[in-house]
N, C-alpha and C positions, 0 to 999 in steps of 0.2 A: 800179774798180767794186766789187771785193771789200771795200775799206776802208770804203766807204759803207754796204754791207750790214752789215758788222760793227758800225759805229757805230749803225746802225738797230736791230740786234739788242740792243745794250747798252741803248739807250733803252727798247726794248720790255720788257726784263728789269726795268729800274728801275720802269717803270710797273706791271708785274705784281706786283712786291714791294710797291709802294705800295698797289695795289688790295687784295691779300690782307691786308696789315697793317691797312688801313682797315676791312676787313670784320671781322676778328677783334676789333679794338679797339672797334668800334661795333655788334657783331652784335645786341645787345639792342635798340638804338634803330632799327636798320635794318629788322629783320624785323617789328617790331610797328607797328600802326597807332595813331594818336592817337584813342582812342575817348572820346567825350564823352557825358555823360548830362545830362538836364535834367528838372526837376520841372515838370509841366504842371498848371495849374489850369484845369479846364474852366469854361466860362461857366455858372454855376448860375442857376437861376430863383429866384424869390422864396420858393419852398418851398410856395406855395399856388396852386391853380388856382381862379379865381373864375368864376362863371357868371352871366349875366344872363337873367332870365326875362321873356318878353313876356306882359303881361296882356291880357285881353279888351278892356279899355277903351283899349288903346294905350299905357299906361304901362309902364315897365320897373322891375322890382324885383330886388333881390339876395337870395339865400338866406341863411339864418341861418348863423352861424359854424360850427355843428355840421355843416352840410351841405357845407362847403368841404373838398374832398379834398386832403390834403397830397401834394405831388409829391416823389418821391425826389430827393435831391441827389446830385450826382456828386462823388466824392472825388478829390483830386489823385493823380496817378500818375507814375511814373518811366518815361521812354522814352529810347531811344538818339537822340542827335543825329547830325549828319553825321559820317561817318568822314573822316579825312584822313591821307594817308601822311606819314611823317617826311620832312623836307627831306633828311636824310642818304640816304634811299632814292633820291631823284632824283639826288643827287650820285653815288652808287654806280652807278646805271644808266648815267649819262653816261660814267663812267670805263670801264665794261665795253664800251660801244659803241666808244669810242675805242680800247680795247685790241684789239677784234676787227678794226677797220679797219686799225690798224697791223700786226697779224699778217698780214692779207691782202696788204697792200702789200709787206711784207718777203718773203713767200713768192713773190709774182709777180716782184719784183726779182731774187730768187735764181734763179728759173727763166729769166728773160731773160738774166741774166749767164751761166748755165750753158750755155744753148743757143748763145750767141754764142761761147763758148769752144770748143765743139765744131763750130762752123761750121754751125749749123742755123738759118738766118735765118727760115724759115717758122714754126718753133715760137716763135722769139723774137718775131715779129710777132704771133702769136696771143696770147701771154702779155702783150704790150704792149697789145693791144686789151682784154684782160681787165682790165688795170690801169686803163686809161682808163674802162672801164665801171664799175669799182669806185668810182673817184673821182666820176664823174657820179652814180652811184647813191647815194653818201653824201650828195651835195648834195640830191637829191630826198628822201632819208630825213629830212634835217634840215628841209626844207620841210614834209613831211607831219607831222612831230612838232610844228612850230610852229603849223600850221593846225588840226590835229585833236586833238592830245594836250594841248598847252598851251592855255590859254584865250585865244582871240583877243580883243583889246580892250585896255582900260586897267585898271590896278590902281586900284580905287576904295575909299576908306574911308568916305566919306560921300556919300549921294545925297539930292538935294532932290526930294521927290515933289510934283509939281504936280497940283492939282485932283483928288485922289481924291474921288469923290462916291458917296454911299450912297443907294440906292433901297430902300424897304421896301414890299412889297405883301402885303396880308393879307386873308383872307376875312372876318375879324372886325374890328370897330372896337374897339381896346383900347390900353391904354398900353404903350409899349415903351421900354426904356432901352438906349442904345448907348454903350459905353465903348471907348476906344482904349487899348491897352497898347503903347506905342512904345519902341523902342530909339533914342530921339532926342528932338527938341524940336519941338512944334507952332509953326508960324510964322503961320498964319492959319486961322480957322474961321468958318463961317456956317451956321446961326445960331451964336451964341457958345457955345463948348464950356465946360462946367463941369468942372474937373479932378476934383472929388469925386463928382459925380452923373452926369457924362456928359451926353448929350442925352436928354431925356425928351419923347416925342412920342406923339400918338395916331395909330394907323395906319388905313388904309382900303383897300378893294379896288382903287381906281384909283391908288393910290400917293401920294395927297396926304397930307402929314404936317401935323399941327396941334399947336402947342406950347400950354402952359398959358394963355398970353395970348390964344389964339384965332388967332394968325397962322399962315398956311399956307405950306408949302414943297413944292417938287417933290422935293428931295433934301437930304441933309446934305453939307456941303462942308468939306474940311480940306486943309491943306498942312503939310509938316514936313521938317526936316533929320533924316535917319535914318542911323545908323551901320550899315553892312552890307557884306558881301563878295558882290556879285552874281554869279550863275552865268551866265557868258557863253560856256560851252563849246558850247552849241547855240543856234540861232536862225536868222535869215534875213538875207541881204544883198539889199536892195531898192533899185532905182533910184528916185530921188526922184520922178520924174514918174509912177511906177507905184504910189505910196504909197496912193492912194485905193482902187484896185482890190484891192491886197493886203489892206488893212485890212477891206474889206467881207467878203472870204472868211475872213480870220483871226478876226475878231470873231464871225462866225456860228459858226465851229468852237468858239469859246470860250464860247458860250452866251448871247450878248447878243441882244436883239431888235433889229429894224431901227431903232427909235426911239432905243434906248440907244446903238447903234453909230453912228448919225448924230451924236449929241452928242459921242461920243468922237472921231470923224473930224474934225468941225468944229474941235475944240479943237487937235488935234495936227497936222492936215494942213499948215497954213502953215509949221510948223517943219520937217517932213519934206521938203517940196518945195524947201526952200532948199538941200539937199545933193545932190551928184551921186549918192551912194549912202548908204543908211542901214543900219547894223548893228542889227538889232532882235531882242531876246530877251524873251520873256514869262516873268516870274518866278513861281514857285509856292511851293515850300517855303522858299526863301530869303526871300521876302517875308513869308510867314506867320510866320516866326520873329521878324521884327523889327517887324511891324505887326499885332498880334493884335487881333481884334474880340471884345468880350464883349457879347452881346446877351441881353436878358431880356424876353420869353420866348425860348427857343432857336428859331432859324429851322428850318423843315423843309427848306429848300433854300437853299444858299449858292453864289453865283457871284461870284468875285473875279478881276478882270483887271488885271494890272499889267505895263506895257510899259516897258522900258528901251531906250534907243537912243543911238547917236552917229553923227555923219556921217563919211563916208570919201570920198576922191577917187578911189578905185579899188575894183574888185570884190574881195570877200574870200570865199574858199571856207570854208564851215562846215557842220557837220551840222545838218539841219533838225529842228525840234521837232515832236512829234506833239501838236497843240493839242486834238484832239477828246477826249482823255482827261483834260484838266485840270479841266473843270467839267461839271455837268449841262447837257444841251441845253435849249433853250426848251421843248420838248415834255415834258421830265421835271420841270419846275417844279411844285411842289405845296405847298399850304398856305401857311404864312408864309414868304415869300421875301425874301432879302436879296441885292441885287446891288450890287457896287462896281466901279468902273473908275477907273484913274488911271495915272500913270507918271512917268518922269523922264528928263531928258536928261543924259548923261554928258559933262561938259566936258573 
């Protein structure tokens, strides 16, 4: 028994030497975070605010240029992007965990052997039980790390976004321009998207959009292949047959009206119900970073809902998202309102 403990101690010593050598050699990379910055260009308006004046005879006239008030434009600014730990930090943490487990096992083996040598079987049994508990606990710790610390799901570099659609509601009837700034490539749009000018439509209070030819639309539609690293660290595991009820509650929390939510559910429900379970995560900052919208004039209220999901044959435990804080509620909508919903299936 002693020889095995000695071998174990030697292995442990070698691991310790490697750990501290690794720490010293890479201390700069390990303790620092990868801090990224990005230059943000806000969606600027045209620089002018125009007014329409209703005349007594029912006609509409525009004021003279001198009466048009210039609107201040927003300057680009620098902001922090997402932080990410160095990969070396994760390696170091894993080595430290292994070192602690090996130390515990070596100590318990020593105590078992020592009590057997002095004919104390009860104490040997107690330390044997602790050894078994340590091994089982290590397995549960690994499971916890896999489920809650690492991101459950698949590593994805490109996501195909199906049917993001954009509604515009406006108290005024005026011309609005909507541009997409994507980290990817458009695959389908309707009405046809102009890469230079974007969509140019006339808004209305009931949400009907009219293009320059007079054709009317309920919403603007686009699809694209987008390069992104989705955040799947939080979300929901939903049984396929419960998808409709889940979406009704979730979309209400995310600020969609019943009519908007109905359209969303009818589009995605057939795909969700095909799976035993669905891992669903609603993207916020990760989506905003790769699919920016530039709207002129600036909306007073913006609601964007983006759902990523993939099917699973078994239930997956994960930390749930707080959806109520992602978007303004329906009651908080005011003025010029932009609503967008869409999503993608991770294959």
